[in-house]
DRENDO-1510 file (C-alpha; in Angstrom, 1 decimal, always signed):
<recs>
REC; n; res; u; v; w
REC; 1; UNK; -103.4; -4.3; -66.5 .
REC; 2; UNK; -100.0; -3.6; -64.8 .
REC; 3; UNK; -99.0; -5.6; -61.8 .
REC; 4; UNK; -96.5; -3.6; -59.6 .
REC; 5; UNK; -95.1; -6.7; -57.9 .
REC; 6; UNK; -94.4; -8.4; -61.2 .
REC; 7; UNK; -92.8; -5.2; -62.6 .
REC; 8; UNK; -90.6; -5.0; -59.5 .
REC; 9; UNK; -89.6; -8.7; -59.8 .
REC; 10; UNK; -88.7; -8.1; -63.4 .
REC; 11; UNK; -86.5; -5.1; -62.4 .
REC; 12; UNK; -84.8; -7.1; -59.7 .
REC; 13; UNK; -84.2; -10.0; -62.1 .
REC; 14; UNK; -82.7; -7.6; -64.7 .
REC; 15; UNK; -80.5; -6.1; -62.0 .
REC; 16; UNK; -79.1; -9.6; -61.0 .
REC; 17; UNK; -78.6; -10.4; -64.7 .
REC; 18; UNK; -75.9; -7.6; -64.8 .
REC; 19; UNK; -73.7; -9.5; -62.4 .
REC; 20; UNK; -71.1; -10.4; -65.0 .
REC; 21; UNK; -67.4; -10.0; -65.2 .
REC; 22; UNK; -67.7; -9.0; -68.9 .
REC; 23; UNK; -70.8; -6.8; -68.9 .
REC; 24; UNK; -72.8; -5.3; -71.7 .
REC; 25; UNK; -71.8; -1.7; -72.5 .
REC; 26; UNK; -73.1; +0.8; -69.9 .
REC; 27; UNK; -73.0; -1.7; -67.0 .
REC; 28; UNK; -70.2; -2.0; -64.5 .
REC; 29; UNK; -67.9; -5.0; -64.4 .
REC; 30; UNK; -68.2; -7.3; -61.4 .
REC; 31; UNK; -65.9; -10.1; -60.2 .
REC; 32; UNK; -68.5; -12.9; -60.1 .
REC; 33; UNK; -70.4; -14.2; -63.1 .
REC; 34; UNK; -73.5; -15.4; -61.3 .
REC; 35; UNK; -75.8; -13.3; -63.5 .
REC; 36; UNK; -75.3; -15.6; -66.5 .
REC; 37; UNK; -78.5; -17.5; -65.7 .
REC; 38; UNK; -81.4; -16.3; -63.6 .
REC; 39; UNK; -83.9; -18.9; -62.4 .
REC; 40; UNK; -87.3; -17.8; -61.1 .
REC; 41; UNK; -88.7; -19.7; -58.2 .
REC; 42; UNK; -86.4; -22.7; -58.7 .
REC; 43; UNK; -88.0; -25.4; -56.5 .
REC; 44; UNK; -85.8; -28.4; -57.4 .
REC; 45; UNK; -82.1; -28.9; -56.7 .
REC; 46; UNK; -79.7; -27.7; -59.4 .
REC; 47; UNK; -78.0; -30.8; -60.6 .
REC; 48; UNK; -74.6; -29.4; -61.6 .
REC; 49; UNK; -73.0; -32.8; -61.1 .
REC; 50; UNK; -74.7; -34.0; -64.2 .
REC; 51; UNK; -74.8; -30.7; -66.1 .
REC; 52; UNK; -72.1; -28.1; -65.2 .
REC; 53; UNK; -73.6; -25.6; -67.6 .
REC; 54; UNK; -76.3; -24.9; -65.0 .
REC; 55; UNK; -73.7; -22.9; -62.9 .
REC; 56; UNK; -73.1; -20.1; -62.1 .
REC; 57; UNK; -76.6; -18.9; -61.6 .
REC; 58; UNK; -79.0; -16.9; -59.4 .
REC; 59; UNK; -82.2; -18.4; -58.1 .
REC; 60; UNK; -84.6; -15.5; -57.3 .
REC; 61; UNK; -87.9; -15.5; -55.5 .
REC; 62; UNK; -90.2; -13.0; -53.8 .
REC; 63; UNK; -91.9; -15.3; -51.2 .
REC; 64; UNK; -93.6; -12.7; -49.0 .
REC; 65; UNK; -95.3; -9.3; -49.0 .
REC; 66; UNK; -96.0; -7.6; -45.7 .
REC; 67; UNK; -98.4; -4.7; -45.2 .
REC; 68; UNK; -96.5; -2.0; -43.1 .
REC; 69; UNK; -99.5; +0.3; -42.8 .
REC; 70; UNK; -100.3; +3.7; -44.0 .
REC; 71; UNK; -97.5; +6.0; -44.9 .
REC; 72; UNK; -97.0; +8.8; -42.4 .
REC; 73; UNK; -99.5; +7.2; -40.1 .
REC; 74; UNK; -102.5; +8.5; -42.0 .
REC; 75; UNK; -104.9; +5.5; -41.5 .
REC; 76; UNK; -107.6; +7.3; -43.7 .
REC; 77; UNK; -105.2; +7.1; -46.7 .
REC; 78; UNK; -106.1; +4.5; -49.4 .
REC; 79; UNK; -102.3; +4.0; -49.9 .
REC; 80; UNK; -100.3; +1.5; -47.9 .
REC; 81; UNK; -96.6; +0.7; -47.7 .
REC; 82; UNK; -95.7; -2.9; -48.4 .
REC; 83; UNK; -92.4; -4.7; -47.9 .
REC; 84; UNK; -91.7; -7.2; -50.6 .
REC; 85; UNK; -89.2; -9.8; -49.4 .
REC; 86; UNK; -86.8; -11.2; -51.9 .
REC; 87; UNK; -84.4; -14.1; -51.7 .
REC; 88; UNK; -81.5; -14.5; -54.1 .
REC; 89; UNK; -79.4; -17.6; -54.0 .
REC; 90; UNK; -76.2; -16.9; -55.8 .
REC; 91; UNK; -74.6; -20.3; -56.9 .
REC; 92; UNK; -71.0; -20.2; -58.0 .
REC; 93; UNK; -69.4; -22.2; -60.8 .
REC; 94; UNK; -67.8; -25.4; -59.5 .
REC; 95; UNK; -64.3; -24.0; -60.1 .
REC; 96; UNK; -65.2; -20.9; -57.9 .
REC; 97; UNK; -66.8; -22.7; -54.9 .
REC; 98; UNK; -64.9; -21.1; -52.1 .
REC; 99; UNK; -65.8; -18.8; -49.2 .
REC; 100; UNK; -63.7; -16.0; -50.8 .
REC; 101; UNK; -65.7; -16.3; -54.1 .
REC; 102; UNK; -69.0; -16.4; -52.2 .
REC; 103; UNK; -68.1; -13.2; -50.3 .
REC; 104; UNK; -67.2; -11.5; -53.6 .
REC; 105; UNK; -70.5; -12.6; -55.1 .
REC; 106; UNK; -72.3; -11.1; -52.1 .
REC; 107; UNK; -70.2; -7.9; -52.5 .
REC; 108; UNK; -71.1; -7.7; -56.2 .
REC; 109; UNK; -74.8; -8.1; -55.4 .
REC; 110; UNK; -74.7; -5.4; -52.7 .
REC; 111; UNK; -72.9; -3.1; -55.1 .
REC; 112; UNK; -75.5; -3.7; -57.8 .
REC; 113; UNK; -78.4; -3.1; -55.5 .
REC; 114; UNK; -76.7; +0.0; -54.1 .
REC; 115; UNK; -76.6; +1.6; -57.6 .
REC; 116; UNK; -80.4; +1.5; -58.0 .
REC; 117; UNK; -82.2; +0.9; -54.6 .
REC; 118; UNK; -85.5; +2.1; -56.1 .
REC; 119; UNK; -85.4; -0.3; -59.0 .
REC; 120; UNK; -86.0; +2.3; -61.7 .
REC; 121; UNK; -88.5; +4.3; -59.5 .
REC; 122; UNK; -90.7; +1.3; -58.7 .
REC; 123; UNK; -89.9; +1.3; -55.0 .
REC; 124; UNK; -89.1; +3.7; -52.2 .
REC; 125; UNK; -86.0; +1.9; -51.1 .
REC; 126; UNK; -84.3; -1.4; -50.6 .
REC; 127; UNK; -83.1; -2.7; -47.2 .
REC; 128; UNK; -80.6; -5.5; -46.7 .
REC; 129; UNK; -81.6; -8.5; -44.7 .
REC; 130; UNK; -79.7; -11.7; -43.9 .
REC; 131; UNK; -76.9; -13.3; -45.9 .
REC; 132; UNK; -75.6; -16.8; -45.3 .
REC; 133; UNK; -73.2; -19.2; -47.1 .
REC; 134; UNK; -74.7; -22.2; -48.9 .
REC; 135; UNK; -73.0; -25.5; -49.0 .
REC; 136; UNK; -73.5; -28.8; -50.8 .
REC; 137; UNK; -75.4; -31.6; -49.1 .
REC; 138; UNK; -72.2; -33.1; -47.6 .
REC; 139; UNK; -71.4; -29.7; -46.2 .
REC; 140; UNK; -67.7; -29.8; -47.2 .
REC; 141; UNK; -67.7; -27.1; -49.8 .
REC; 142; UNK; -69.2; -23.6; -50.1 .
REC; 143; UNK; -71.4; -23.4; -53.2 .
REC; 144; UNK; -72.7; -19.9; -53.0 .
REC; 145; UNK; -74.5; -17.4; -50.8 .
REC; 146; UNK; -78.2; -16.7; -50.0 .
REC; 147; UNK; -79.0; -13.0; -49.8 .
REC; 148; UNK; -82.3; -11.8; -48.4 .
REC; 149; UNK; -83.5; -8.2; -48.8 .
REC; 150; UNK; -86.7; -6.2; -48.6 .
REC; 151; UNK; -88.0; -3.7; -51.1 .
REC; 152; UNK; -90.5; -1.2; -49.8 .
REC; 153; UNK; -93.2; +0.0; -52.1 .
REC; 154; UNK; -96.3; +2.2; -51.8 .
REC; 155; UNK; -99.6; +1.3; -53.5 .
REC; 156; UNK; -103.3; +1.5; -53.2 .
REC; 157; UNK; -104.9; -1.1; -51.0 .
REC; 158; UNK; -106.4; -4.0; -52.8 .
REC; 159; UNK; -104.5; -3.2; -56.0 .
REC; 160; UNK; -101.8; -5.5; -57.2 .
</recs>
């Protein structure tokens, strides 16, 4: 049985995997290379000090889904609109850890999302949320950027 939220997560993950400066044919070239590795729900710290091959990467999660109610205000409808909230932490390679590179990674991510805001027809639209710089524990170097965005989907109630 298909799961719309998992299908959506897979489409978002595939989108972020295209954030490469040397893309596969048919995909645009971006400045950052954060799409080299995509981590789903990375709960532990990325230990790049001991393994620099862990960077650059994207840590992607979909922590929350909110029921926005019936589309067009028709409460008798069995369909509801849901907002699936995503968080994408774009971590830069150690040699690229600057505010300028973090801004460019954010620009690349926004450009990628802007090309396909419905994620292949799985969603109605995607809306931007917050973005903030990430820094290492000591706080003296920018390590990446956290991007939050919401994907709005319609589906039947009580159906995943």
